[in-house]
mmCIF file of the N, C-alpha and C atoms, coordinates in Angstrom:
data_MODEL
# 
_entry.id   MODEL 
# 
loop_
_atom_site.group_PDB 
_atom_site.id 
_atom_site.type_symbol 
_atom_site.label_atom_id 
_atom_site.label_alt_id 
_atom_site.label_comp_id 
_atom_site.label_asym_id 
_atom_site.label_entity_id 
_atom_site.label_seq_id 
_atom_site.pdbx_PDB_ins_code 
_atom_site.Cartn_x 
_atom_site.Cartn_y 
_atom_site.Cartn_z 
_atom_site.occupancy 
_atom_site.B_iso_or_equiv 
_atom_site.pdbx_formal_charge 
_atom_site.auth_seq_id 
_atom_site.auth_comp_id 
_atom_site.auth_asym_id 
_atom_site.auth_atom_id 
_atom_site.pdbx_PDB_model_num 
ATOM 1   N N  . MET A 1 1  ? 127.075 132.765 87.110  1.00 0.00 ? 1  MET A N  1 
ATOM 2   C CA . MET A 1 1  ? 126.828 131.520 86.421  1.00 0.00 ? 1  MET A CA 1 
ATOM 3   C C  . MET A 1 1  ? 126.475 130.442 87.443  1.00 0.00 ? 1  MET A C  1 
ATOM 4   N N  . ALA A 1 2  ? 125.556 129.582 87.131  1.00 0.00 ? 2  ALA A N  1 
ATOM 5   C CA . ALA A 1 2  ? 125.036 128.598 88.079  1.00 0.00 ? 2  ALA A CA 1 
ATOM 6   C C  . ALA A 1 2  ? 126.043 127.509 88.421  1.00 0.00 ? 2  ALA A C  1 
ATOM 7   N N  . THR A 1 3  ? 127.062 127.301 87.594  1.00 0.00 ? 3  THR A N  1 
ATOM 8   C CA . THR A 1 3  ? 128.025 126.234 87.876  1.00 0.00 ? 3  THR A CA 1 
ATOM 9   C C  . THR A 1 3  ? 129.218 126.741 88.676  1.00 0.00 ? 3  THR A C  1 
ATOM 10  N N  . GLU A 1 4  ? 129.166 127.963 89.147  1.00 0.00 ? 4  GLU A N  1 
ATOM 11  C CA . GLU A 1 4  ? 130.276 128.507 89.924  1.00 0.00 ? 4  GLU A CA 1 
ATOM 12  C C  . GLU A 1 4  ? 129.872 128.673 91.377  1.00 0.00 ? 4  GLU A C  1 
ATOM 13  N N  . ILE A 1 5  ? 130.817 128.369 92.246  1.00 0.00 ? 5  ILE A N  1 
ATOM 14  C CA . ILE A 1 5  ? 130.610 128.533 93.675  1.00 0.00 ? 5  ILE A CA 1 
ATOM 15  C C  . ILE A 1 5  ? 131.762 129.367 94.199  1.00 0.00 ? 5  ILE A C  1 
ATOM 16  N N  . ARG A 1 6  ? 131.452 130.546 94.701  1.00 0.00 ? 6  ARG A N  1 
ATOM 17  C CA . ARG A 1 6  ? 132.446 131.473 95.234  1.00 0.00 ? 6  ARG A CA 1 
ATOM 18  C C  . ARG A 1 6  ? 133.567 131.746 94.239  1.00 0.00 ? 6  ARG A C  1 
ATOM 19  N N  . GLY A 1 7  ? 133.195 131.927 92.998  1.00 0.00 ? 7  GLY A N  1 
ATOM 20  C CA . GLY A 1 7  ? 134.165 132.308 91.992  1.00 0.00 ? 7  GLY A CA 1 
ATOM 21  C C  . GLY A 1 7  ? 134.922 131.151 91.364  1.00 0.00 ? 7  GLY A C  1 
ATOM 22  N N  . GLU A 1 8  ? 134.732 129.936 91.863  1.00 0.00 ? 8  GLU A N  1 
ATOM 23  C CA . GLU A 1 8  ? 135.422 128.783 91.300  1.00 0.00 ? 8  GLU A CA 1 
ATOM 24  C C  . GLU A 1 8  ? 134.426 127.932 90.537  1.00 0.00 ? 8  GLU A C  1 
ATOM 25  N N  . SER A 1 9  ? 134.895 127.272 89.530  1.00 0.00 ? 9  SER A N  1 
ATOM 26  C CA . SER A 1 9  ? 134.023 126.420 88.740  1.00 0.00 ? 9  SER A CA 1 
ATOM 27  C C  . SER A 1 9  ? 133.665 125.173 89.531  1.00 0.00 ? 9  SER A C  1 
ATOM 28  N N  . ALA A 1 10 ? 132.435 124.756 89.441  1.00 0.00 ? 10 ALA A N  1 
ATOM 29  C CA . ALA A 1 10 ? 131.981 123.573 90.163  1.00 0.00 ? 10 ALA A CA 1 
ATOM 30  C C  . ALA A 1 10 ? 132.440 122.295 89.485  1.00 0.00 ? 10 ALA A C  1 
ATOM 31  N N  . THR A 1 11 ? 132.950 122.390 88.265  1.00 0.00 ? 11 THR A N  1 
ATOM 32  C CA . THR A 1 11 ? 133.361 121.194 87.524  1.00 0.00 ? 11 THR A CA 1 
ATOM 33  C C  . THR A 1 11 ? 134.845 120.886 87.694  1.00 0.00 ? 11 THR A C  1 
ATOM 34  N N  . GLU A 1 12 ? 135.556 121.613 88.547  1.00 0.00 ? 12 GLU A N  1 
ATOM 35  C CA . GLU A 1 12 ? 136.988 121.383 88.717  1.00 0.00 ? 12 GLU A CA 1 
ATOM 36  C C  . GLU A 1 12 ? 137.311 120.057 89.388  1.00 0.00 ? 12 GLU A C  1 
ATOM 37  N N  . ASP A 1 13 ? 136.398 119.494 90.164  1.00 0.00 ? 13 ASP A N  1 
ATOM 38  C CA . ASP A 1 13 ? 136.674 118.291 90.941  1.00 0.00 ? 13 ASP A CA 1 
ATOM 39  C C  . ASP A 1 13 ? 136.531 117.005 90.146  1.00 0.00 ? 13 ASP A C  1 
ATOM 40  N N  . LYS A 1 14 ? 136.275 117.060 88.845  1.00 0.00 ? 14 LYS A N  1 
ATOM 41  C CA . LYS A 1 14 ? 136.046 115.844 88.069  1.00 0.00 ? 14 LYS A CA 1 
ATOM 42  C C  . LYS A 1 14 ? 137.260 114.932 88.014  1.00 0.00 ? 14 LYS A C  1 
ATOM 43  N N  . GLY A 1 15 ? 138.454 115.462 87.996  1.00 0.00 ? 15 GLY A N  1 
ATOM 44  C CA . GLY A 1 15 ? 139.650 114.642 87.888  1.00 0.00 ? 15 GLY A CA 1 
ATOM 45  C C  . GLY A 1 15 ? 140.092 114.046 89.204  1.00 0.00 ? 15 GLY A C  1 
ATOM 46  N N  . LYS A 1 16 ? 139.593 114.537 90.325  1.00 0.00 ? 16 LYS A N  1 
ATOM 47  C CA . LYS A 1 16 ? 140.016 114.053 91.642  1.00 0.00 ? 16 LYS A CA 1 
ATOM 48  C C  . LYS A 1 16 ? 139.250 112.795 92.013  1.00 0.00 ? 16 LYS A C  1 
ATOM 49  N N  . PRO A 1 17 ? 139.893 111.879 92.757  1.00 0.00 ? 17 PRO A N  1 
ATOM 50  C CA . PRO A 1 17 ? 139.181 110.674 93.194  1.00 0.00 ? 17 PRO A CA 1 
ATOM 51  C C  . PRO A 1 17 ? 138.106 111.035 94.218  1.00 0.00 ? 17 PRO A C  1 
ATOM 52  N N  . ALA A 1 18 ? 137.073 110.203 94.305  1.00 0.00 ? 18 ALA A N  1 
ATOM 53  C CA . ALA A 1 18 ? 135.982 110.445 95.248  1.00 0.00 ? 18 ALA A CA 1 
ATOM 54  C C  . ALA A 1 18 ? 136.498 110.345 96.671  1.00 0.00 ? 18 ALA A C  1 
ATOM 55  N N  . ARG A 1 19 ? 136.154 111.317 97.487  1.00 0.00 ? 19 ARG A N  1 
ATOM 56  C CA . ARG A 1 19 ? 136.596 111.356 98.877  1.00 0.00 ? 19 ARG A CA 1 
ATOM 57  C C  . ARG A 1 19 ? 135.513 110.743 99.761  1.00 0.00 ? 19 ARG A C  1 
ATOM 58  N N  . ASN A 1 20 ? 135.923 109.940 100.720 1.00 0.00 ? 20 ASN A N  1 
ATOM 59  C CA . ASN A 1 20 ? 134.976 109.324 101.634 1.00 0.00 ? 20 ASN A CA 1 
ATOM 60  C C  . ASN A 1 20 ? 134.402 110.401 102.546 1.00 0.00 ? 20 ASN A C  1 
ATOM 61  N N  . LYS A 1 21 ? 133.081 110.638 102.467 1.00 0.00 ? 21 LYS A N  1 
ATOM 62  C CA . LYS A 1 21 ? 132.458 111.694 103.251 1.00 0.00 ? 21 LYS A CA 1 
ATOM 63  C C  . LYS A 1 21 ? 131.800 111.157 104.511 1.00 0.00 ? 21 LYS A C  1 
ATOM 64  N N  . ARG A 1 22 ? 131.997 109.901 104.839 1.00 0.00 ? 22 ARG A N  1 
ATOM 65  C CA . ARG A 1 22 ? 131.407 109.333 106.045 1.00 0.00 ? 22 ARG A CA 1 
ATOM 66  C C  . ARG A 1 22 ? 132.248 109.708 107.260 1.00 0.00 ? 22 ARG A C  1 
ATOM 67  N N  . THR A 1 23 ? 131.575 109.828 108.386 1.00 0.00 ? 23 THR A N  1 
ATOM 68  C CA . THR A 1 23 ? 132.292 110.095 109.628 1.00 0.00 ? 23 THR A CA 1 
ATOM 69  C C  . THR A 1 23 ? 132.444 108.792 110.404 1.00 0.00 ? 23 THR A C  1 
ATOM 70  N N  . THR A 1 24 ? 133.369 108.792 111.310 1.00 0.00 ? 24 THR A N  1 
ATOM 71  C CA . THR A 1 24 ? 133.561 107.609 112.144 1.00 0.00 ? 24 THR A CA 1 
ATOM 72  C C  . THR A 1 24 ? 132.477 107.582 113.218 1.00 0.00 ? 24 THR A C  1 
ATOM 73  N N  . PRO A 1 25 ? 132.168 106.405 113.747 1.00 0.00 ? 25 PRO A N  1 
ATOM 74  C CA . PRO A 1 25 ? 131.159 106.341 114.810 1.00 0.00 ? 25 PRO A CA 1 
ATOM 75  C C  . PRO A 1 25 ? 131.538 107.175 116.039 1.00 0.00 ? 25 PRO A C  1 
ATOM 76  N N  . ALA A 1 26 ? 132.829 107.215 116.371 1.00 0.00 ? 26 ALA A N  1 
ATOM 77  C CA . ALA A 1 26 ? 133.269 108.002 117.531 1.00 0.00 ? 26 ALA A CA 1 
ATOM 78  C C  . ALA A 1 26 ? 133.012 109.488 117.296 1.00 0.00 ? 26 ALA A C  1 
ATOM 79  N N  . LEU A 1 27 ? 133.307 109.981 116.086 1.00 0.00 ? 27 LEU A N  1 
ATOM 80  C CA . LEU A 1 27 ? 133.059 111.386 115.767 1.00 0.00 ? 27 LEU A CA 1 
ATOM 81  C C  . LEU A 1 27 ? 131.558 111.682 115.815 1.00 0.00 ? 27 LEU A C  1 
ATOM 82  N N  . PHE A 1 28 ? 130.746 110.763 115.314 1.00 0.00 ? 28 PHE A N  1 
ATOM 83  C CA . PHE A 1 28 ? 129.304 110.943 115.342 1.00 0.00 ? 28 PHE A CA 1 
ATOM 84  C C  . PHE A 1 28 ? 128.803 111.079 116.773 1.00 0.00 ? 28 PHE A C  1 
ATOM 85  N N  . VAL A 1 29 ? 129.277 110.202 117.668 1.00 0.00 ? 29 VAL A N  1 
ATOM 86  C CA . VAL A 1 29 ? 128.846 110.244 119.070 1.00 0.00 ? 29 VAL A CA 1 
ATOM 87  C C  . VAL A 1 29 ? 129.282 111.552 119.717 1.00 0.00 ? 29 VAL A C  1 
ATOM 88  N N  . ARG A 1 30 ? 130.503 112.014 119.423 1.00 0.00 ? 30 ARG A N  1 
ATOM 89  C CA . ARG A 1 30 ? 130.973 113.291 119.976 1.00 0.00 ? 30 ARG A CA 1 
ATOM 90  C C  . ARG A 1 30 ? 130.107 114.446 119.491 1.00 0.00 ? 30 ARG A C  1 
ATOM 91  N N  . GLN A 1 31 ? 129.728 114.414 118.212 1.00 0.00 ? 31 GLN A N  1 
ATOM 92  C CA . GLN A 1 31 ? 128.891 115.481 117.673 1.00 0.00 ? 31 GLN A CA 1 
ATOM 93  C C  . GLN A 1 31 ? 127.489 115.451 118.278 1.00 0.00 ? 31 GLN A C  1 
ATOM 94  N N  . VAL A 1 32 ? 126.949 114.254 118.494 1.00 0.00 ? 32 VAL A N  1 
ATOM 95  C CA . VAL A 1 32 ? 125.635 114.135 119.123 1.00 0.00 ? 32 VAL A CA 1 
ATOM 96  C C  . VAL A 1 32 ? 125.692 114.677 120.547 1.00 0.00 ? 32 VAL A C  1 
ATOM 97  N N  . ALA A 1 33 ? 126.724 114.320 121.294 1.00 0.00 ? 33 ALA A N  1 
ATOM 98  C CA . ALA A 1 33 ? 126.856 114.805 122.669 1.00 0.00 ? 33 ALA A CA 1 
ATOM 99  C C  . ALA A 1 33 ? 126.990 116.328 122.696 1.00 0.00 ? 33 ALA A C  1 
ATOM 100 N N  . ALA A 1 34 ? 127.736 116.888 121.742 1.00 0.00 ? 34 ALA A N  1 
ATOM 101 C CA . ALA A 1 34 ? 127.889 118.343 121.680 1.00 0.00 ? 34 ALA A CA 1 
ATOM 102 C C  . ALA A 1 34 ? 126.555 119.023 121.385 1.00 0.00 ? 34 ALA A C  1 
ATOM 103 N N  . GLU A 1 35 ? 125.751 118.436 120.510 1.00 0.00 ? 35 GLU A N  1 
ATOM 104 C CA . GLU A 1 35 ? 124.440 119.018 120.194 1.00 0.00 ? 35 GLU A CA 1 
ATOM 105 C C  . GLU A 1 35 ? 123.495 118.905 121.389 1.00 0.00 ? 35 GLU A C  1 
ATOM 106 N N  . LEU A 1 36 ? 123.556 117.782 122.126 1.00 0.00 ? 36 LEU A N  1 
ATOM 107 C CA . LEU A 1 36 ? 122.682 117.619 123.284 1.00 0.00 ? 36 LEU A CA 1 
ATOM 108 C C  . LEU A 1 36 ? 123.022 118.605 124.395 1.00 0.00 ? 36 LEU A C  1 
ATOM 109 N N  . ARG A 1 37 ? 124.283 119.041 124.477 1.00 0.00 ? 37 ARG A N  1 
ATOM 110 C CA . ARG A 1 37 ? 124.652 120.050 125.462 1.00 0.00 ? 37 ARG A CA 1 
ATOM 111 C C  . ARG A 1 37 ? 124.014 121.396 125.153 1.00 0.00 ? 37 ARG A C  1 
ATOM 112 N N  . LYS A 1 38 ? 123.671 121.629 123.893 1.00 0.00 ? 38 LYS A N  1 
ATOM 113 C CA . LYS A 1 38 ? 123.069 122.904 123.488 1.00 0.00 ? 38 LYS A CA 1 
ATOM 114 C C  . LYS A 1 38 ? 121.570 122.961 123.763 1.00 0.00 ? 38 LYS A C  1 
ATOM 115 N N  . VAL A 1 39 ? 120.961 121.796 124.027 1.00 0.00 ? 39 VAL A N  1 
ATOM 116 C CA . VAL A 1 39 ? 119.517 121.732 124.218 1.00 0.00 ? 39 VAL A CA 1 
ATOM 117 C C  . VAL A 1 39 ? 119.138 122.377 125.547 1.00 0.00 ? 39 VAL A C  1 
ATOM 118 N N  . ILE A 1 40 ? 118.055 123.150 125.525 1.00 0.00 ? 40 ILE A N  1 
ATOM 119 C CA . ILE A 1 40 ? 117.527 123.716 126.763 1.00 0.00 ? 40 ILE A CA 1 
ATOM 120 C C  . ILE A 1 40 ? 116.475 122.748 127.272 1.00 0.00 ? 40 ILE A C  1 
ATOM 121 N N  . TRP A 1 41 ? 116.824 122.000 128.300 1.00 0.00 ? 41 TRP A N  1 
ATOM 122 C CA . TRP A 1 41 ? 115.937 120.979 128.821 1.00 0.00 ? 41 TRP A CA 1 
ATOM 123 C C  . TRP A 1 41 ? 114.889 121.625 129.725 1.00 0.00 ? 41 TRP A C  1 
ATOM 124 N N  . PRO A 1 42 ? 113.641 121.106 129.700 1.00 0.00 ? 42 PRO A N  1 
ATOM 125 C CA . PRO A 1 42 ? 112.606 121.680 130.569 1.00 0.00 ? 42 PRO A CA 1 
ATOM 126 C C  . PRO A 1 42 ? 112.848 121.316 132.027 1.00 0.00 ? 42 PRO A C  1 
ATOM 127 N N  . THR A 1 43 ? 112.359 122.190 132.907 1.00 0.00 ? 43 THR A N  1 
ATOM 128 C CA . THR A 1 43 ? 112.449 121.882 134.336 1.00 0.00 ? 43 THR A CA 1 
ATOM 129 C C  . THR A 1 43 ? 111.422 120.807 134.666 1.00 0.00 ? 43 THR A C  1 
ATOM 130 N N  . ARG A 1 44 ? 111.506 120.262 135.868 1.00 0.00 ? 44 ARG A N  1 
ATOM 131 C CA . ARG A 1 44 ? 110.566 119.223 136.275 1.00 0.00 ? 44 ARG A CA 1 
ATOM 132 C C  . ARG A 1 44 ? 109.138 119.754 136.250 1.00 0.00 ? 44 ARG A C  1 
ATOM 133 N N  . LYS A 1 45 ? 108.937 120.988 136.718 1.00 0.00 ? 45 LYS A N  1 
ATOM 134 C CA . LYS A 1 45 ? 107.598 121.588 136.736 1.00 0.00 ? 45 LYS A CA 1 
ATOM 135 C C  . LYS A 1 45 ? 107.053 121.747 135.310 1.00 0.00 ? 45 LYS A C  1 
ATOM 136 N N  . GLU A 1 46 ? 107.891 122.235 134.398 1.00 0.00 ? 46 GLU A N  1 
ATOM 137 C CA . GLU A 1 46 ? 107.475 122.387 133.005 1.00 0.00 ? 46 GLU A CA 1 
ATOM 138 C C  . GLU A 1 46 ? 107.135 121.033 132.387 1.00 0.00 ? 46 GLU A C  1 
ATOM 139 N N  . LEU A 1 47 ? 107.952 120.034 132.674 1.00 0.00 ? 47 LEU A N  1 
ATOM 140 C CA . LEU A 1 47 ? 107.725 118.700 132.128 1.00 0.00 ? 47 LEU A CA 1 
ATOM 141 C C  . LEU A 1 47 ? 106.398 118.121 132.594 1.00 0.00 ? 47 LEU A C  1 
ATOM 142 N N  . ILE A 1 48 ? 106.108 118.283 133.878 1.00 0.00 ? 48 ILE A N  1 
ATOM 143 C CA . ILE A 1 48 ? 104.843 117.785 134.424 1.00 0.00 ? 48 ILE A CA 1 
ATOM 144 C C  . ILE A 1 48 ? 103.672 118.538 133.803 1.00 0.00 ? 48 ILE A C  1 
ATOM 145 N N  . THR A 1 49 ? 103.815 119.857 133.666 1.00 0.00 ? 49 THR A N  1 
ATOM 146 C CA . THR A 1 49 ? 102.753 120.669 133.069 1.00 0.00 ? 49 THR A CA 1 
ATOM 147 C C  . THR A 1 49 ? 102.505 120.257 131.626 1.00 0.00 ? 49 THR A C  1 
ATOM 148 N N  . TYR A 1 50 ? 103.557 120.135 130.835 1.00 0.00 ? 50 TYR A N  1 
ATOM 149 C CA . TYR A 1 50 ? 103.410 119.760 129.423 1.00 0.00 ? 50 TYR A CA 1 
ATOM 150 C C  . TYR A 1 50 ? 102.811 118.368 129.279 1.00 0.00 ? 50 TYR A C  1 
ATOM 151 N N  . THR A 1 51 ? 103.223 117.453 130.149 1.00 0.00 ? 51 THR A N  1 
ATOM 152 C CA . THR A 1 51 ? 102.688 116.089 130.091 1.00 0.00 ? 51 THR A CA 1 
ATOM 153 C C  . THR A 1 51 ? 101.204 116.071 130.432 1.00 0.00 ? 51 THR A C  1 
ATOM 154 N N  . ALA A 1 52 ? 100.828 116.816 131.472 1.00 0.00 ? 52 ALA A N  1 
ATOM 155 C CA . ALA A 1 52 ? 99.416  116.869 131.868 1.00 0.00 ? 52 ALA A CA 1 
ATOM 156 C C  . ALA A 1 52 ? 98.565  117.487 130.759 1.00 0.00 ? 52 ALA A C  1 
ATOM 157 N N  . ILE A 1 53 ? 99.038  118.555 130.157 1.00 0.00 ? 53 ILE A N  1 
ATOM 158 C CA . ILE A 1 53 ? 98.293  119.195 129.070 1.00 0.00 ? 53 ILE A CA 1 
ATOM 159 C C  . ILE A 1 53 ? 98.140  118.236 127.901 1.00 0.00 ? 53 ILE A C  1 
ATOM 160 N N  . SER A 1 54 ? 99.197  117.518 127.569 1.00 0.00 ? 54 SER A N  1 
ATOM 161 C CA . SER A 1 54 ? 99.134  116.557 126.462 1.00 0.00 ? 54 SER A CA 1 
ATOM 162 C C  . SER A 1 54 ? 98.131  115.451 126.751 1.00 0.00 ? 54 SER A C  1 
ATOM 163 N N  . LEU A 1 55 ? 98.149  114.913 127.960 1.00 0.00 ? 55 LEU A N  1 
ATOM 164 C CA . LEU A 1 55 ? 97.223  113.842 128.314 1.00 0.00 ? 55 LEU A CA 1 
ATOM 165 C C  . LEU A 1 55 ? 95.775  114.320 128.292 1.00 0.00 ? 55 LEU A C  1 
ATOM 166 N N  . VAL A 1 56 ? 95.521  115.531 128.810 1.00 0.00 ? 56 VAL A N  1 
ATOM 167 C CA . VAL A 1 56 ? 94.165  116.079 128.790 1.00 0.00 ? 56 VAL A CA 1 
ATOM 168 C C  . VAL A 1 56 ? 93.699  116.268 127.350 1.00 0.00 ? 56 VAL A C  1 
ATOM 169 N N  . PHE A 1 57 ? 94.565  116.780 126.482 1.00 0.00 ? 57 PHE A N  1 
ATOM 170 C CA . PHE A 1 57 ? 94.212  116.967 125.081 1.00 0.00 ? 57 PHE A CA 1 
ATOM 171 C C  . PHE A 1 57 ? 93.876  115.629 124.426 1.00 0.00 ? 57 PHE A C  1 
ATOM 172 N N  . VAL A 1 58 ? 94.677  114.620 124.671 1.00 0.00 ? 58 VAL A N  1 
ATOM 173 C CA . VAL A 1 58 ? 94.430  113.299 124.086 1.00 0.00 ? 58 VAL A CA 1 
ATOM 174 C C  . VAL A 1 58 ? 93.104  112.734 124.591 1.00 0.00 ? 58 VAL A C  1 
ATOM 175 N N  . LEU A 1 59 ? 92.819  112.884 125.881 1.00 0.00 ? 59 LEU A N  1 
ATOM 176 C CA . LEU A 1 59 ? 91.553  112.382 126.422 1.00 0.00 ? 59 LEU A CA 1 
ATOM 177 C C  . LEU A 1 59 ? 90.358  113.117 125.818 1.00 0.00 ? 59 LEU A C  1 
ATOM 178 N N  . ILE A 1 60 ? 90.471  114.417 125.615 1.00 0.00 ? 60 ILE A N  1 
ATOM 179 C CA . ILE A 1 60 ? 89.390  115.176 124.974 1.00 0.00 ? 60 ILE A CA 1 
ATOM 180 C C  . ILE A 1 60 ? 89.181  114.695 123.544 1.00 0.00 ? 60 ILE A C  1 
ATOM 181 N N  . MET A 1 61 ? 90.259  114.479 122.821 1.00 0.00 ? 61 MET A N  1 
ATOM 182 C CA . MET A 1 61 ? 90.136  114.009 121.440 1.00 0.00 ? 61 MET A CA 1 
ATOM 183 C C  . MET A 1 61 ? 89.532  112.606 121.389 1.00 0.00 ? 61 MET A C  1 
ATOM 184 N N  . VAL A 1 62 ? 89.901  111.745 122.312 1.00 0.00 ? 62 VAL A N  1 
ATOM 185 C CA . VAL A 1 62 ? 89.324  110.403 122.373 1.00 0.00 ? 62 VAL A CA 1 
ATOM 186 C C  . VAL A 1 62 ? 87.827  110.501 122.628 1.00 0.00 ? 62 VAL A C  1 
ATOM 187 N N  . ALA A 1 63 ? 87.424  111.387 123.524 1.00 0.00 ? 63 ALA A N  1 
ATOM 188 C CA . ALA A 1 63 ? 86.000  111.558 123.818 1.00 0.00 ? 63 ALA A CA 1 
ATOM 189 C C  . ALA A 1 63 ? 85.242  112.056 122.587 1.00 0.00 ? 63 ALA A C  1 
ATOM 190 N N  . ILE A 1 64 ? 85.810  113.012 121.867 1.00 0.00 ? 64 ILE A N  1 
ATOM 191 C CA . ILE A 1 64 ? 85.151  113.550 120.671 1.00 0.00 ? 64 ILE A CA 1 
ATOM 192 C C  . ILE A 1 64 ? 85.004  112.471 119.599 1.00 0.00 ? 64 ILE A C  1 
ATOM 193 N N  . VAL A 1 65 ? 86.075  111.739 119.338 1.00 0.00 ? 65 VAL A N  1 
ATOM 194 C CA . VAL A 1 65 ? 86.028  110.694 118.303 1.00 0.00 ? 65 VAL A CA 1 
ATOM 195 C C  . VAL A 1 65 ? 85.076  109.578 118.722 1.00 0.00 ? 65 VAL A C  1 
ATOM 196 N N  . SER A 1 66 ? 85.091  109.213 119.984 1.00 0.00 ? 66 SER A N  1 
ATOM 197 C CA . SER A 1 66 ? 84.177  108.162 120.458 1.00 0.00 ? 66 SER A CA 1 
ATOM 198 C C  . SER A 1 66 ? 82.730  108.607 120.321 1.00 0.00 ? 66 SER A C  1 
ATOM 199 N N  . ALA A 1 67 ? 82.434  109.862 120.664 1.00 0.00 ? 67 ALA A N  1 
ATOM 200 C CA . ALA A 1 67 ? 81.066  110.373 120.546 1.00 0.00 ? 67 ALA A CA 1 
ATOM 201 C C  . ALA A 1 67 ? 80.617  110.394 119.091 1.00 0.00 ? 67 ALA A C  1 
ATOM 202 N N  . LEU A 1 68 ? 81.488  110.828 118.200 1.00 0.00 ? 68 LEU A N  1 
ATOM 203 C CA . LEU A 1 68 ? 81.146  110.831 116.781 1.00 0.00 ? 68 LEU A CA 1 
ATOM 204 C C  . LEU A 1 68 ? 80.939  109.412 116.261 1.00 0.00 ? 68 LEU A C  1 
ATOM 205 N N  . ASP A 1 69 ? 81.779  108.503 116.678 1.00 0.00 ? 69 ASP A N  1 
ATOM 206 C CA . ASP A 1 69 ? 81.647  107.107 116.261 1.00 0.00 ? 69 ASP A CA 1 
ATOM 207 C C  . ASP A 1 69 ? 80.324  106.526 116.743 1.00 0.00 ? 69 ASP A C  1 
ATOM 208 N N  . TRP A 1 70 ? 79.986  106.779 117.999 1.00 0.00 ? 70 TRP A N  1 
ATOM 209 C CA . TRP A 1 70 ? 78.734  106.276 118.565 1.00 0.00 ? 70 TRP A CA 1 
ATOM 210 C C  . TRP A 1 70 ? 77.533  106.860 117.822 1.00 0.00 ? 70 TRP A C  1 
ATOM 211 N N  . ALA A 1 71 ? 77.580  108.187 117.564 1.00 0.00 ? 71 ALA A N  1 
ATOM 212 C CA . ALA A 1 71 ? 76.470  108.851 116.875 1.00 0.00 ? 71 ALA A CA 1 
ATOM 213 C C  . ALA A 1 71 ? 76.313  108.316 115.455 1.00 0.00 ? 71 ALA A C  1 
ATOM 214 N N  . LEU A 1 72 ? 77.393  108.144 114.753 1.00 0.00 ? 72 LEU A N  1 
ATOM 215 C CA . LEU A 1 72 ? 77.313  107.605 113.390 1.00 0.00 ? 72 LEU A CA 1 
ATOM 216 C C  . LEU A 1 72 ? 76.830  106.161 113.387 1.00 0.00 ? 72 LEU A C  1 
ATOM 217 N N  . GLN A 1 73 ? 77.285  105.394 114.368 1.00 0.00 ? 73 GLN A N  1 
ATOM 218 C CA . GLN A 1 73 ? 76.838  104.007 114.476 1.00 0.00 ? 73 GLN A CA 1 
ATOM 219 C C  . GLN A 1 73 ? 75.333  103.946 114.701 1.00 0.00 ? 73 GLN A C  1 
ATOM 220 N N  . LYS A 1 74 ? 74.819  104.750 115.621 1.00 0.00 ? 74 LYS A N  1 
ATOM 221 C CA . LYS A 1 74 ? 73.380  104.761 115.890 1.00 0.00 ? 74 LYS A CA 1 
ATOM 222 C C  . LYS A 1 74 ? 72.603  105.222 114.646 1.00 0.00 ? 74 LYS A C  1 
ATOM 223 N N  . GLY A 1 75 ? 73.130  106.220 113.944 1.00 0.00 ? 75 GLY A N  1 
ATOM 224 C CA . GLY A 1 75 ? 72.474  106.703 112.741 1.00 0.00 ? 75 GLY A CA 1 
ATOM 225 C C  . GLY A 1 75 ? 72.422  105.647 111.655 1.00 0.00 ? 75 GLY A C  1 
ATOM 226 N N  . ILE A 1 76 ? 73.518  104.954 111.429 1.00 0.00 ? 76 ILE A N  1 
ATOM 227 C CA . ILE A 1 76 ? 73.565  103.906 110.403 1.00 0.00 ? 76 ILE A CA 1 
ATOM 228 C C  . ILE A 1 76 ? 72.656  102.742 110.785 1.00 0.00 ? 76 ILE A C  1 
ATOM 229 N N  . PHE A 1 77 ? 72.671  102.340 112.069 1.00 0.00 ? 77 PHE A N  1 
ATOM 230 C CA . PHE A 1 77 ? 71.801  101.244 112.500 1.00 0.00 ? 77 PHE A CA 1 
ATOM 231 C C  . PHE A 1 77 ? 70.330  101.607 112.362 1.00 0.00 ? 77 PHE A C  1 
ATOM 232 N N  . SER A 1 78 ? 69.984  102.854 112.629 1.00 0.00 ? 78 SER A N  1 
ATOM 233 C CA . SER A 1 78 ? 68.582  103.259 112.503 1.00 0.00 ? 78 SER A CA 1 
ATOM 234 C C  . SER A 1 78 ? 68.142  103.297 111.045 1.00 0.00 ? 78 SER A C  1 
ATOM 235 N N  . ILE A 1 79 ? 69.058  103.608 110.140 1.00 0.00 ? 79 ILE A N  1 
ATOM 236 C CA . ILE A 1 79 ? 68.720  103.650 108.716 1.00 0.00 ? 79 ILE A CA 1 
ATOM 237 C C  . ILE A 1 79 ? 68.535  102.243 108.168 1.00 0.00 ? 79 ILE A C  1 
ATOM 238 N N  . PHE A 1 80 ? 69.413  101.311 108.513 1.00 0.00 ? 80 PHE A N  1 
ATOM 239 C CA . PHE A 1 80 ? 69.415  99.977  107.905 1.00 0.00 ? 80 PHE A CA 1 
ATOM 240 C C  . PHE A 1 80 ? 68.702  98.907  108.724 1.00 0.00 ? 80 PHE A C  1 
ATOM 241 N N  . SER A 1 81 ? 68.039  99.281  109.808 1.00 0.00 ? 81 SER A N  1 
ATOM 242 C CA . SER A 1 81 ? 67.329  98.237  110.566 1.00 0.00 ? 81 SER A CA 1 
ATOM 243 C C  . SER A 1 81 ? 65.850  98.487  110.612 1.00 0.00 ? 81 SER A C  1 
# 
């Protein structure tokens, strides 16, 4: 049945008062620090490589968009002038 969770009825909690589900700021910071310890941080070489690749990709995309913009501008000016 869709209203049951692990054999118990999901409607049993109606008579109980609402429980505060917020965490304290200190608990939040501890949990964030624990999650950051699990992260696999890149080495300096990897970071430099990834940054260089990203910058080259962005520059290529800027060149493509600029070329298309210039070509469309010239085409529109030639049509309407």
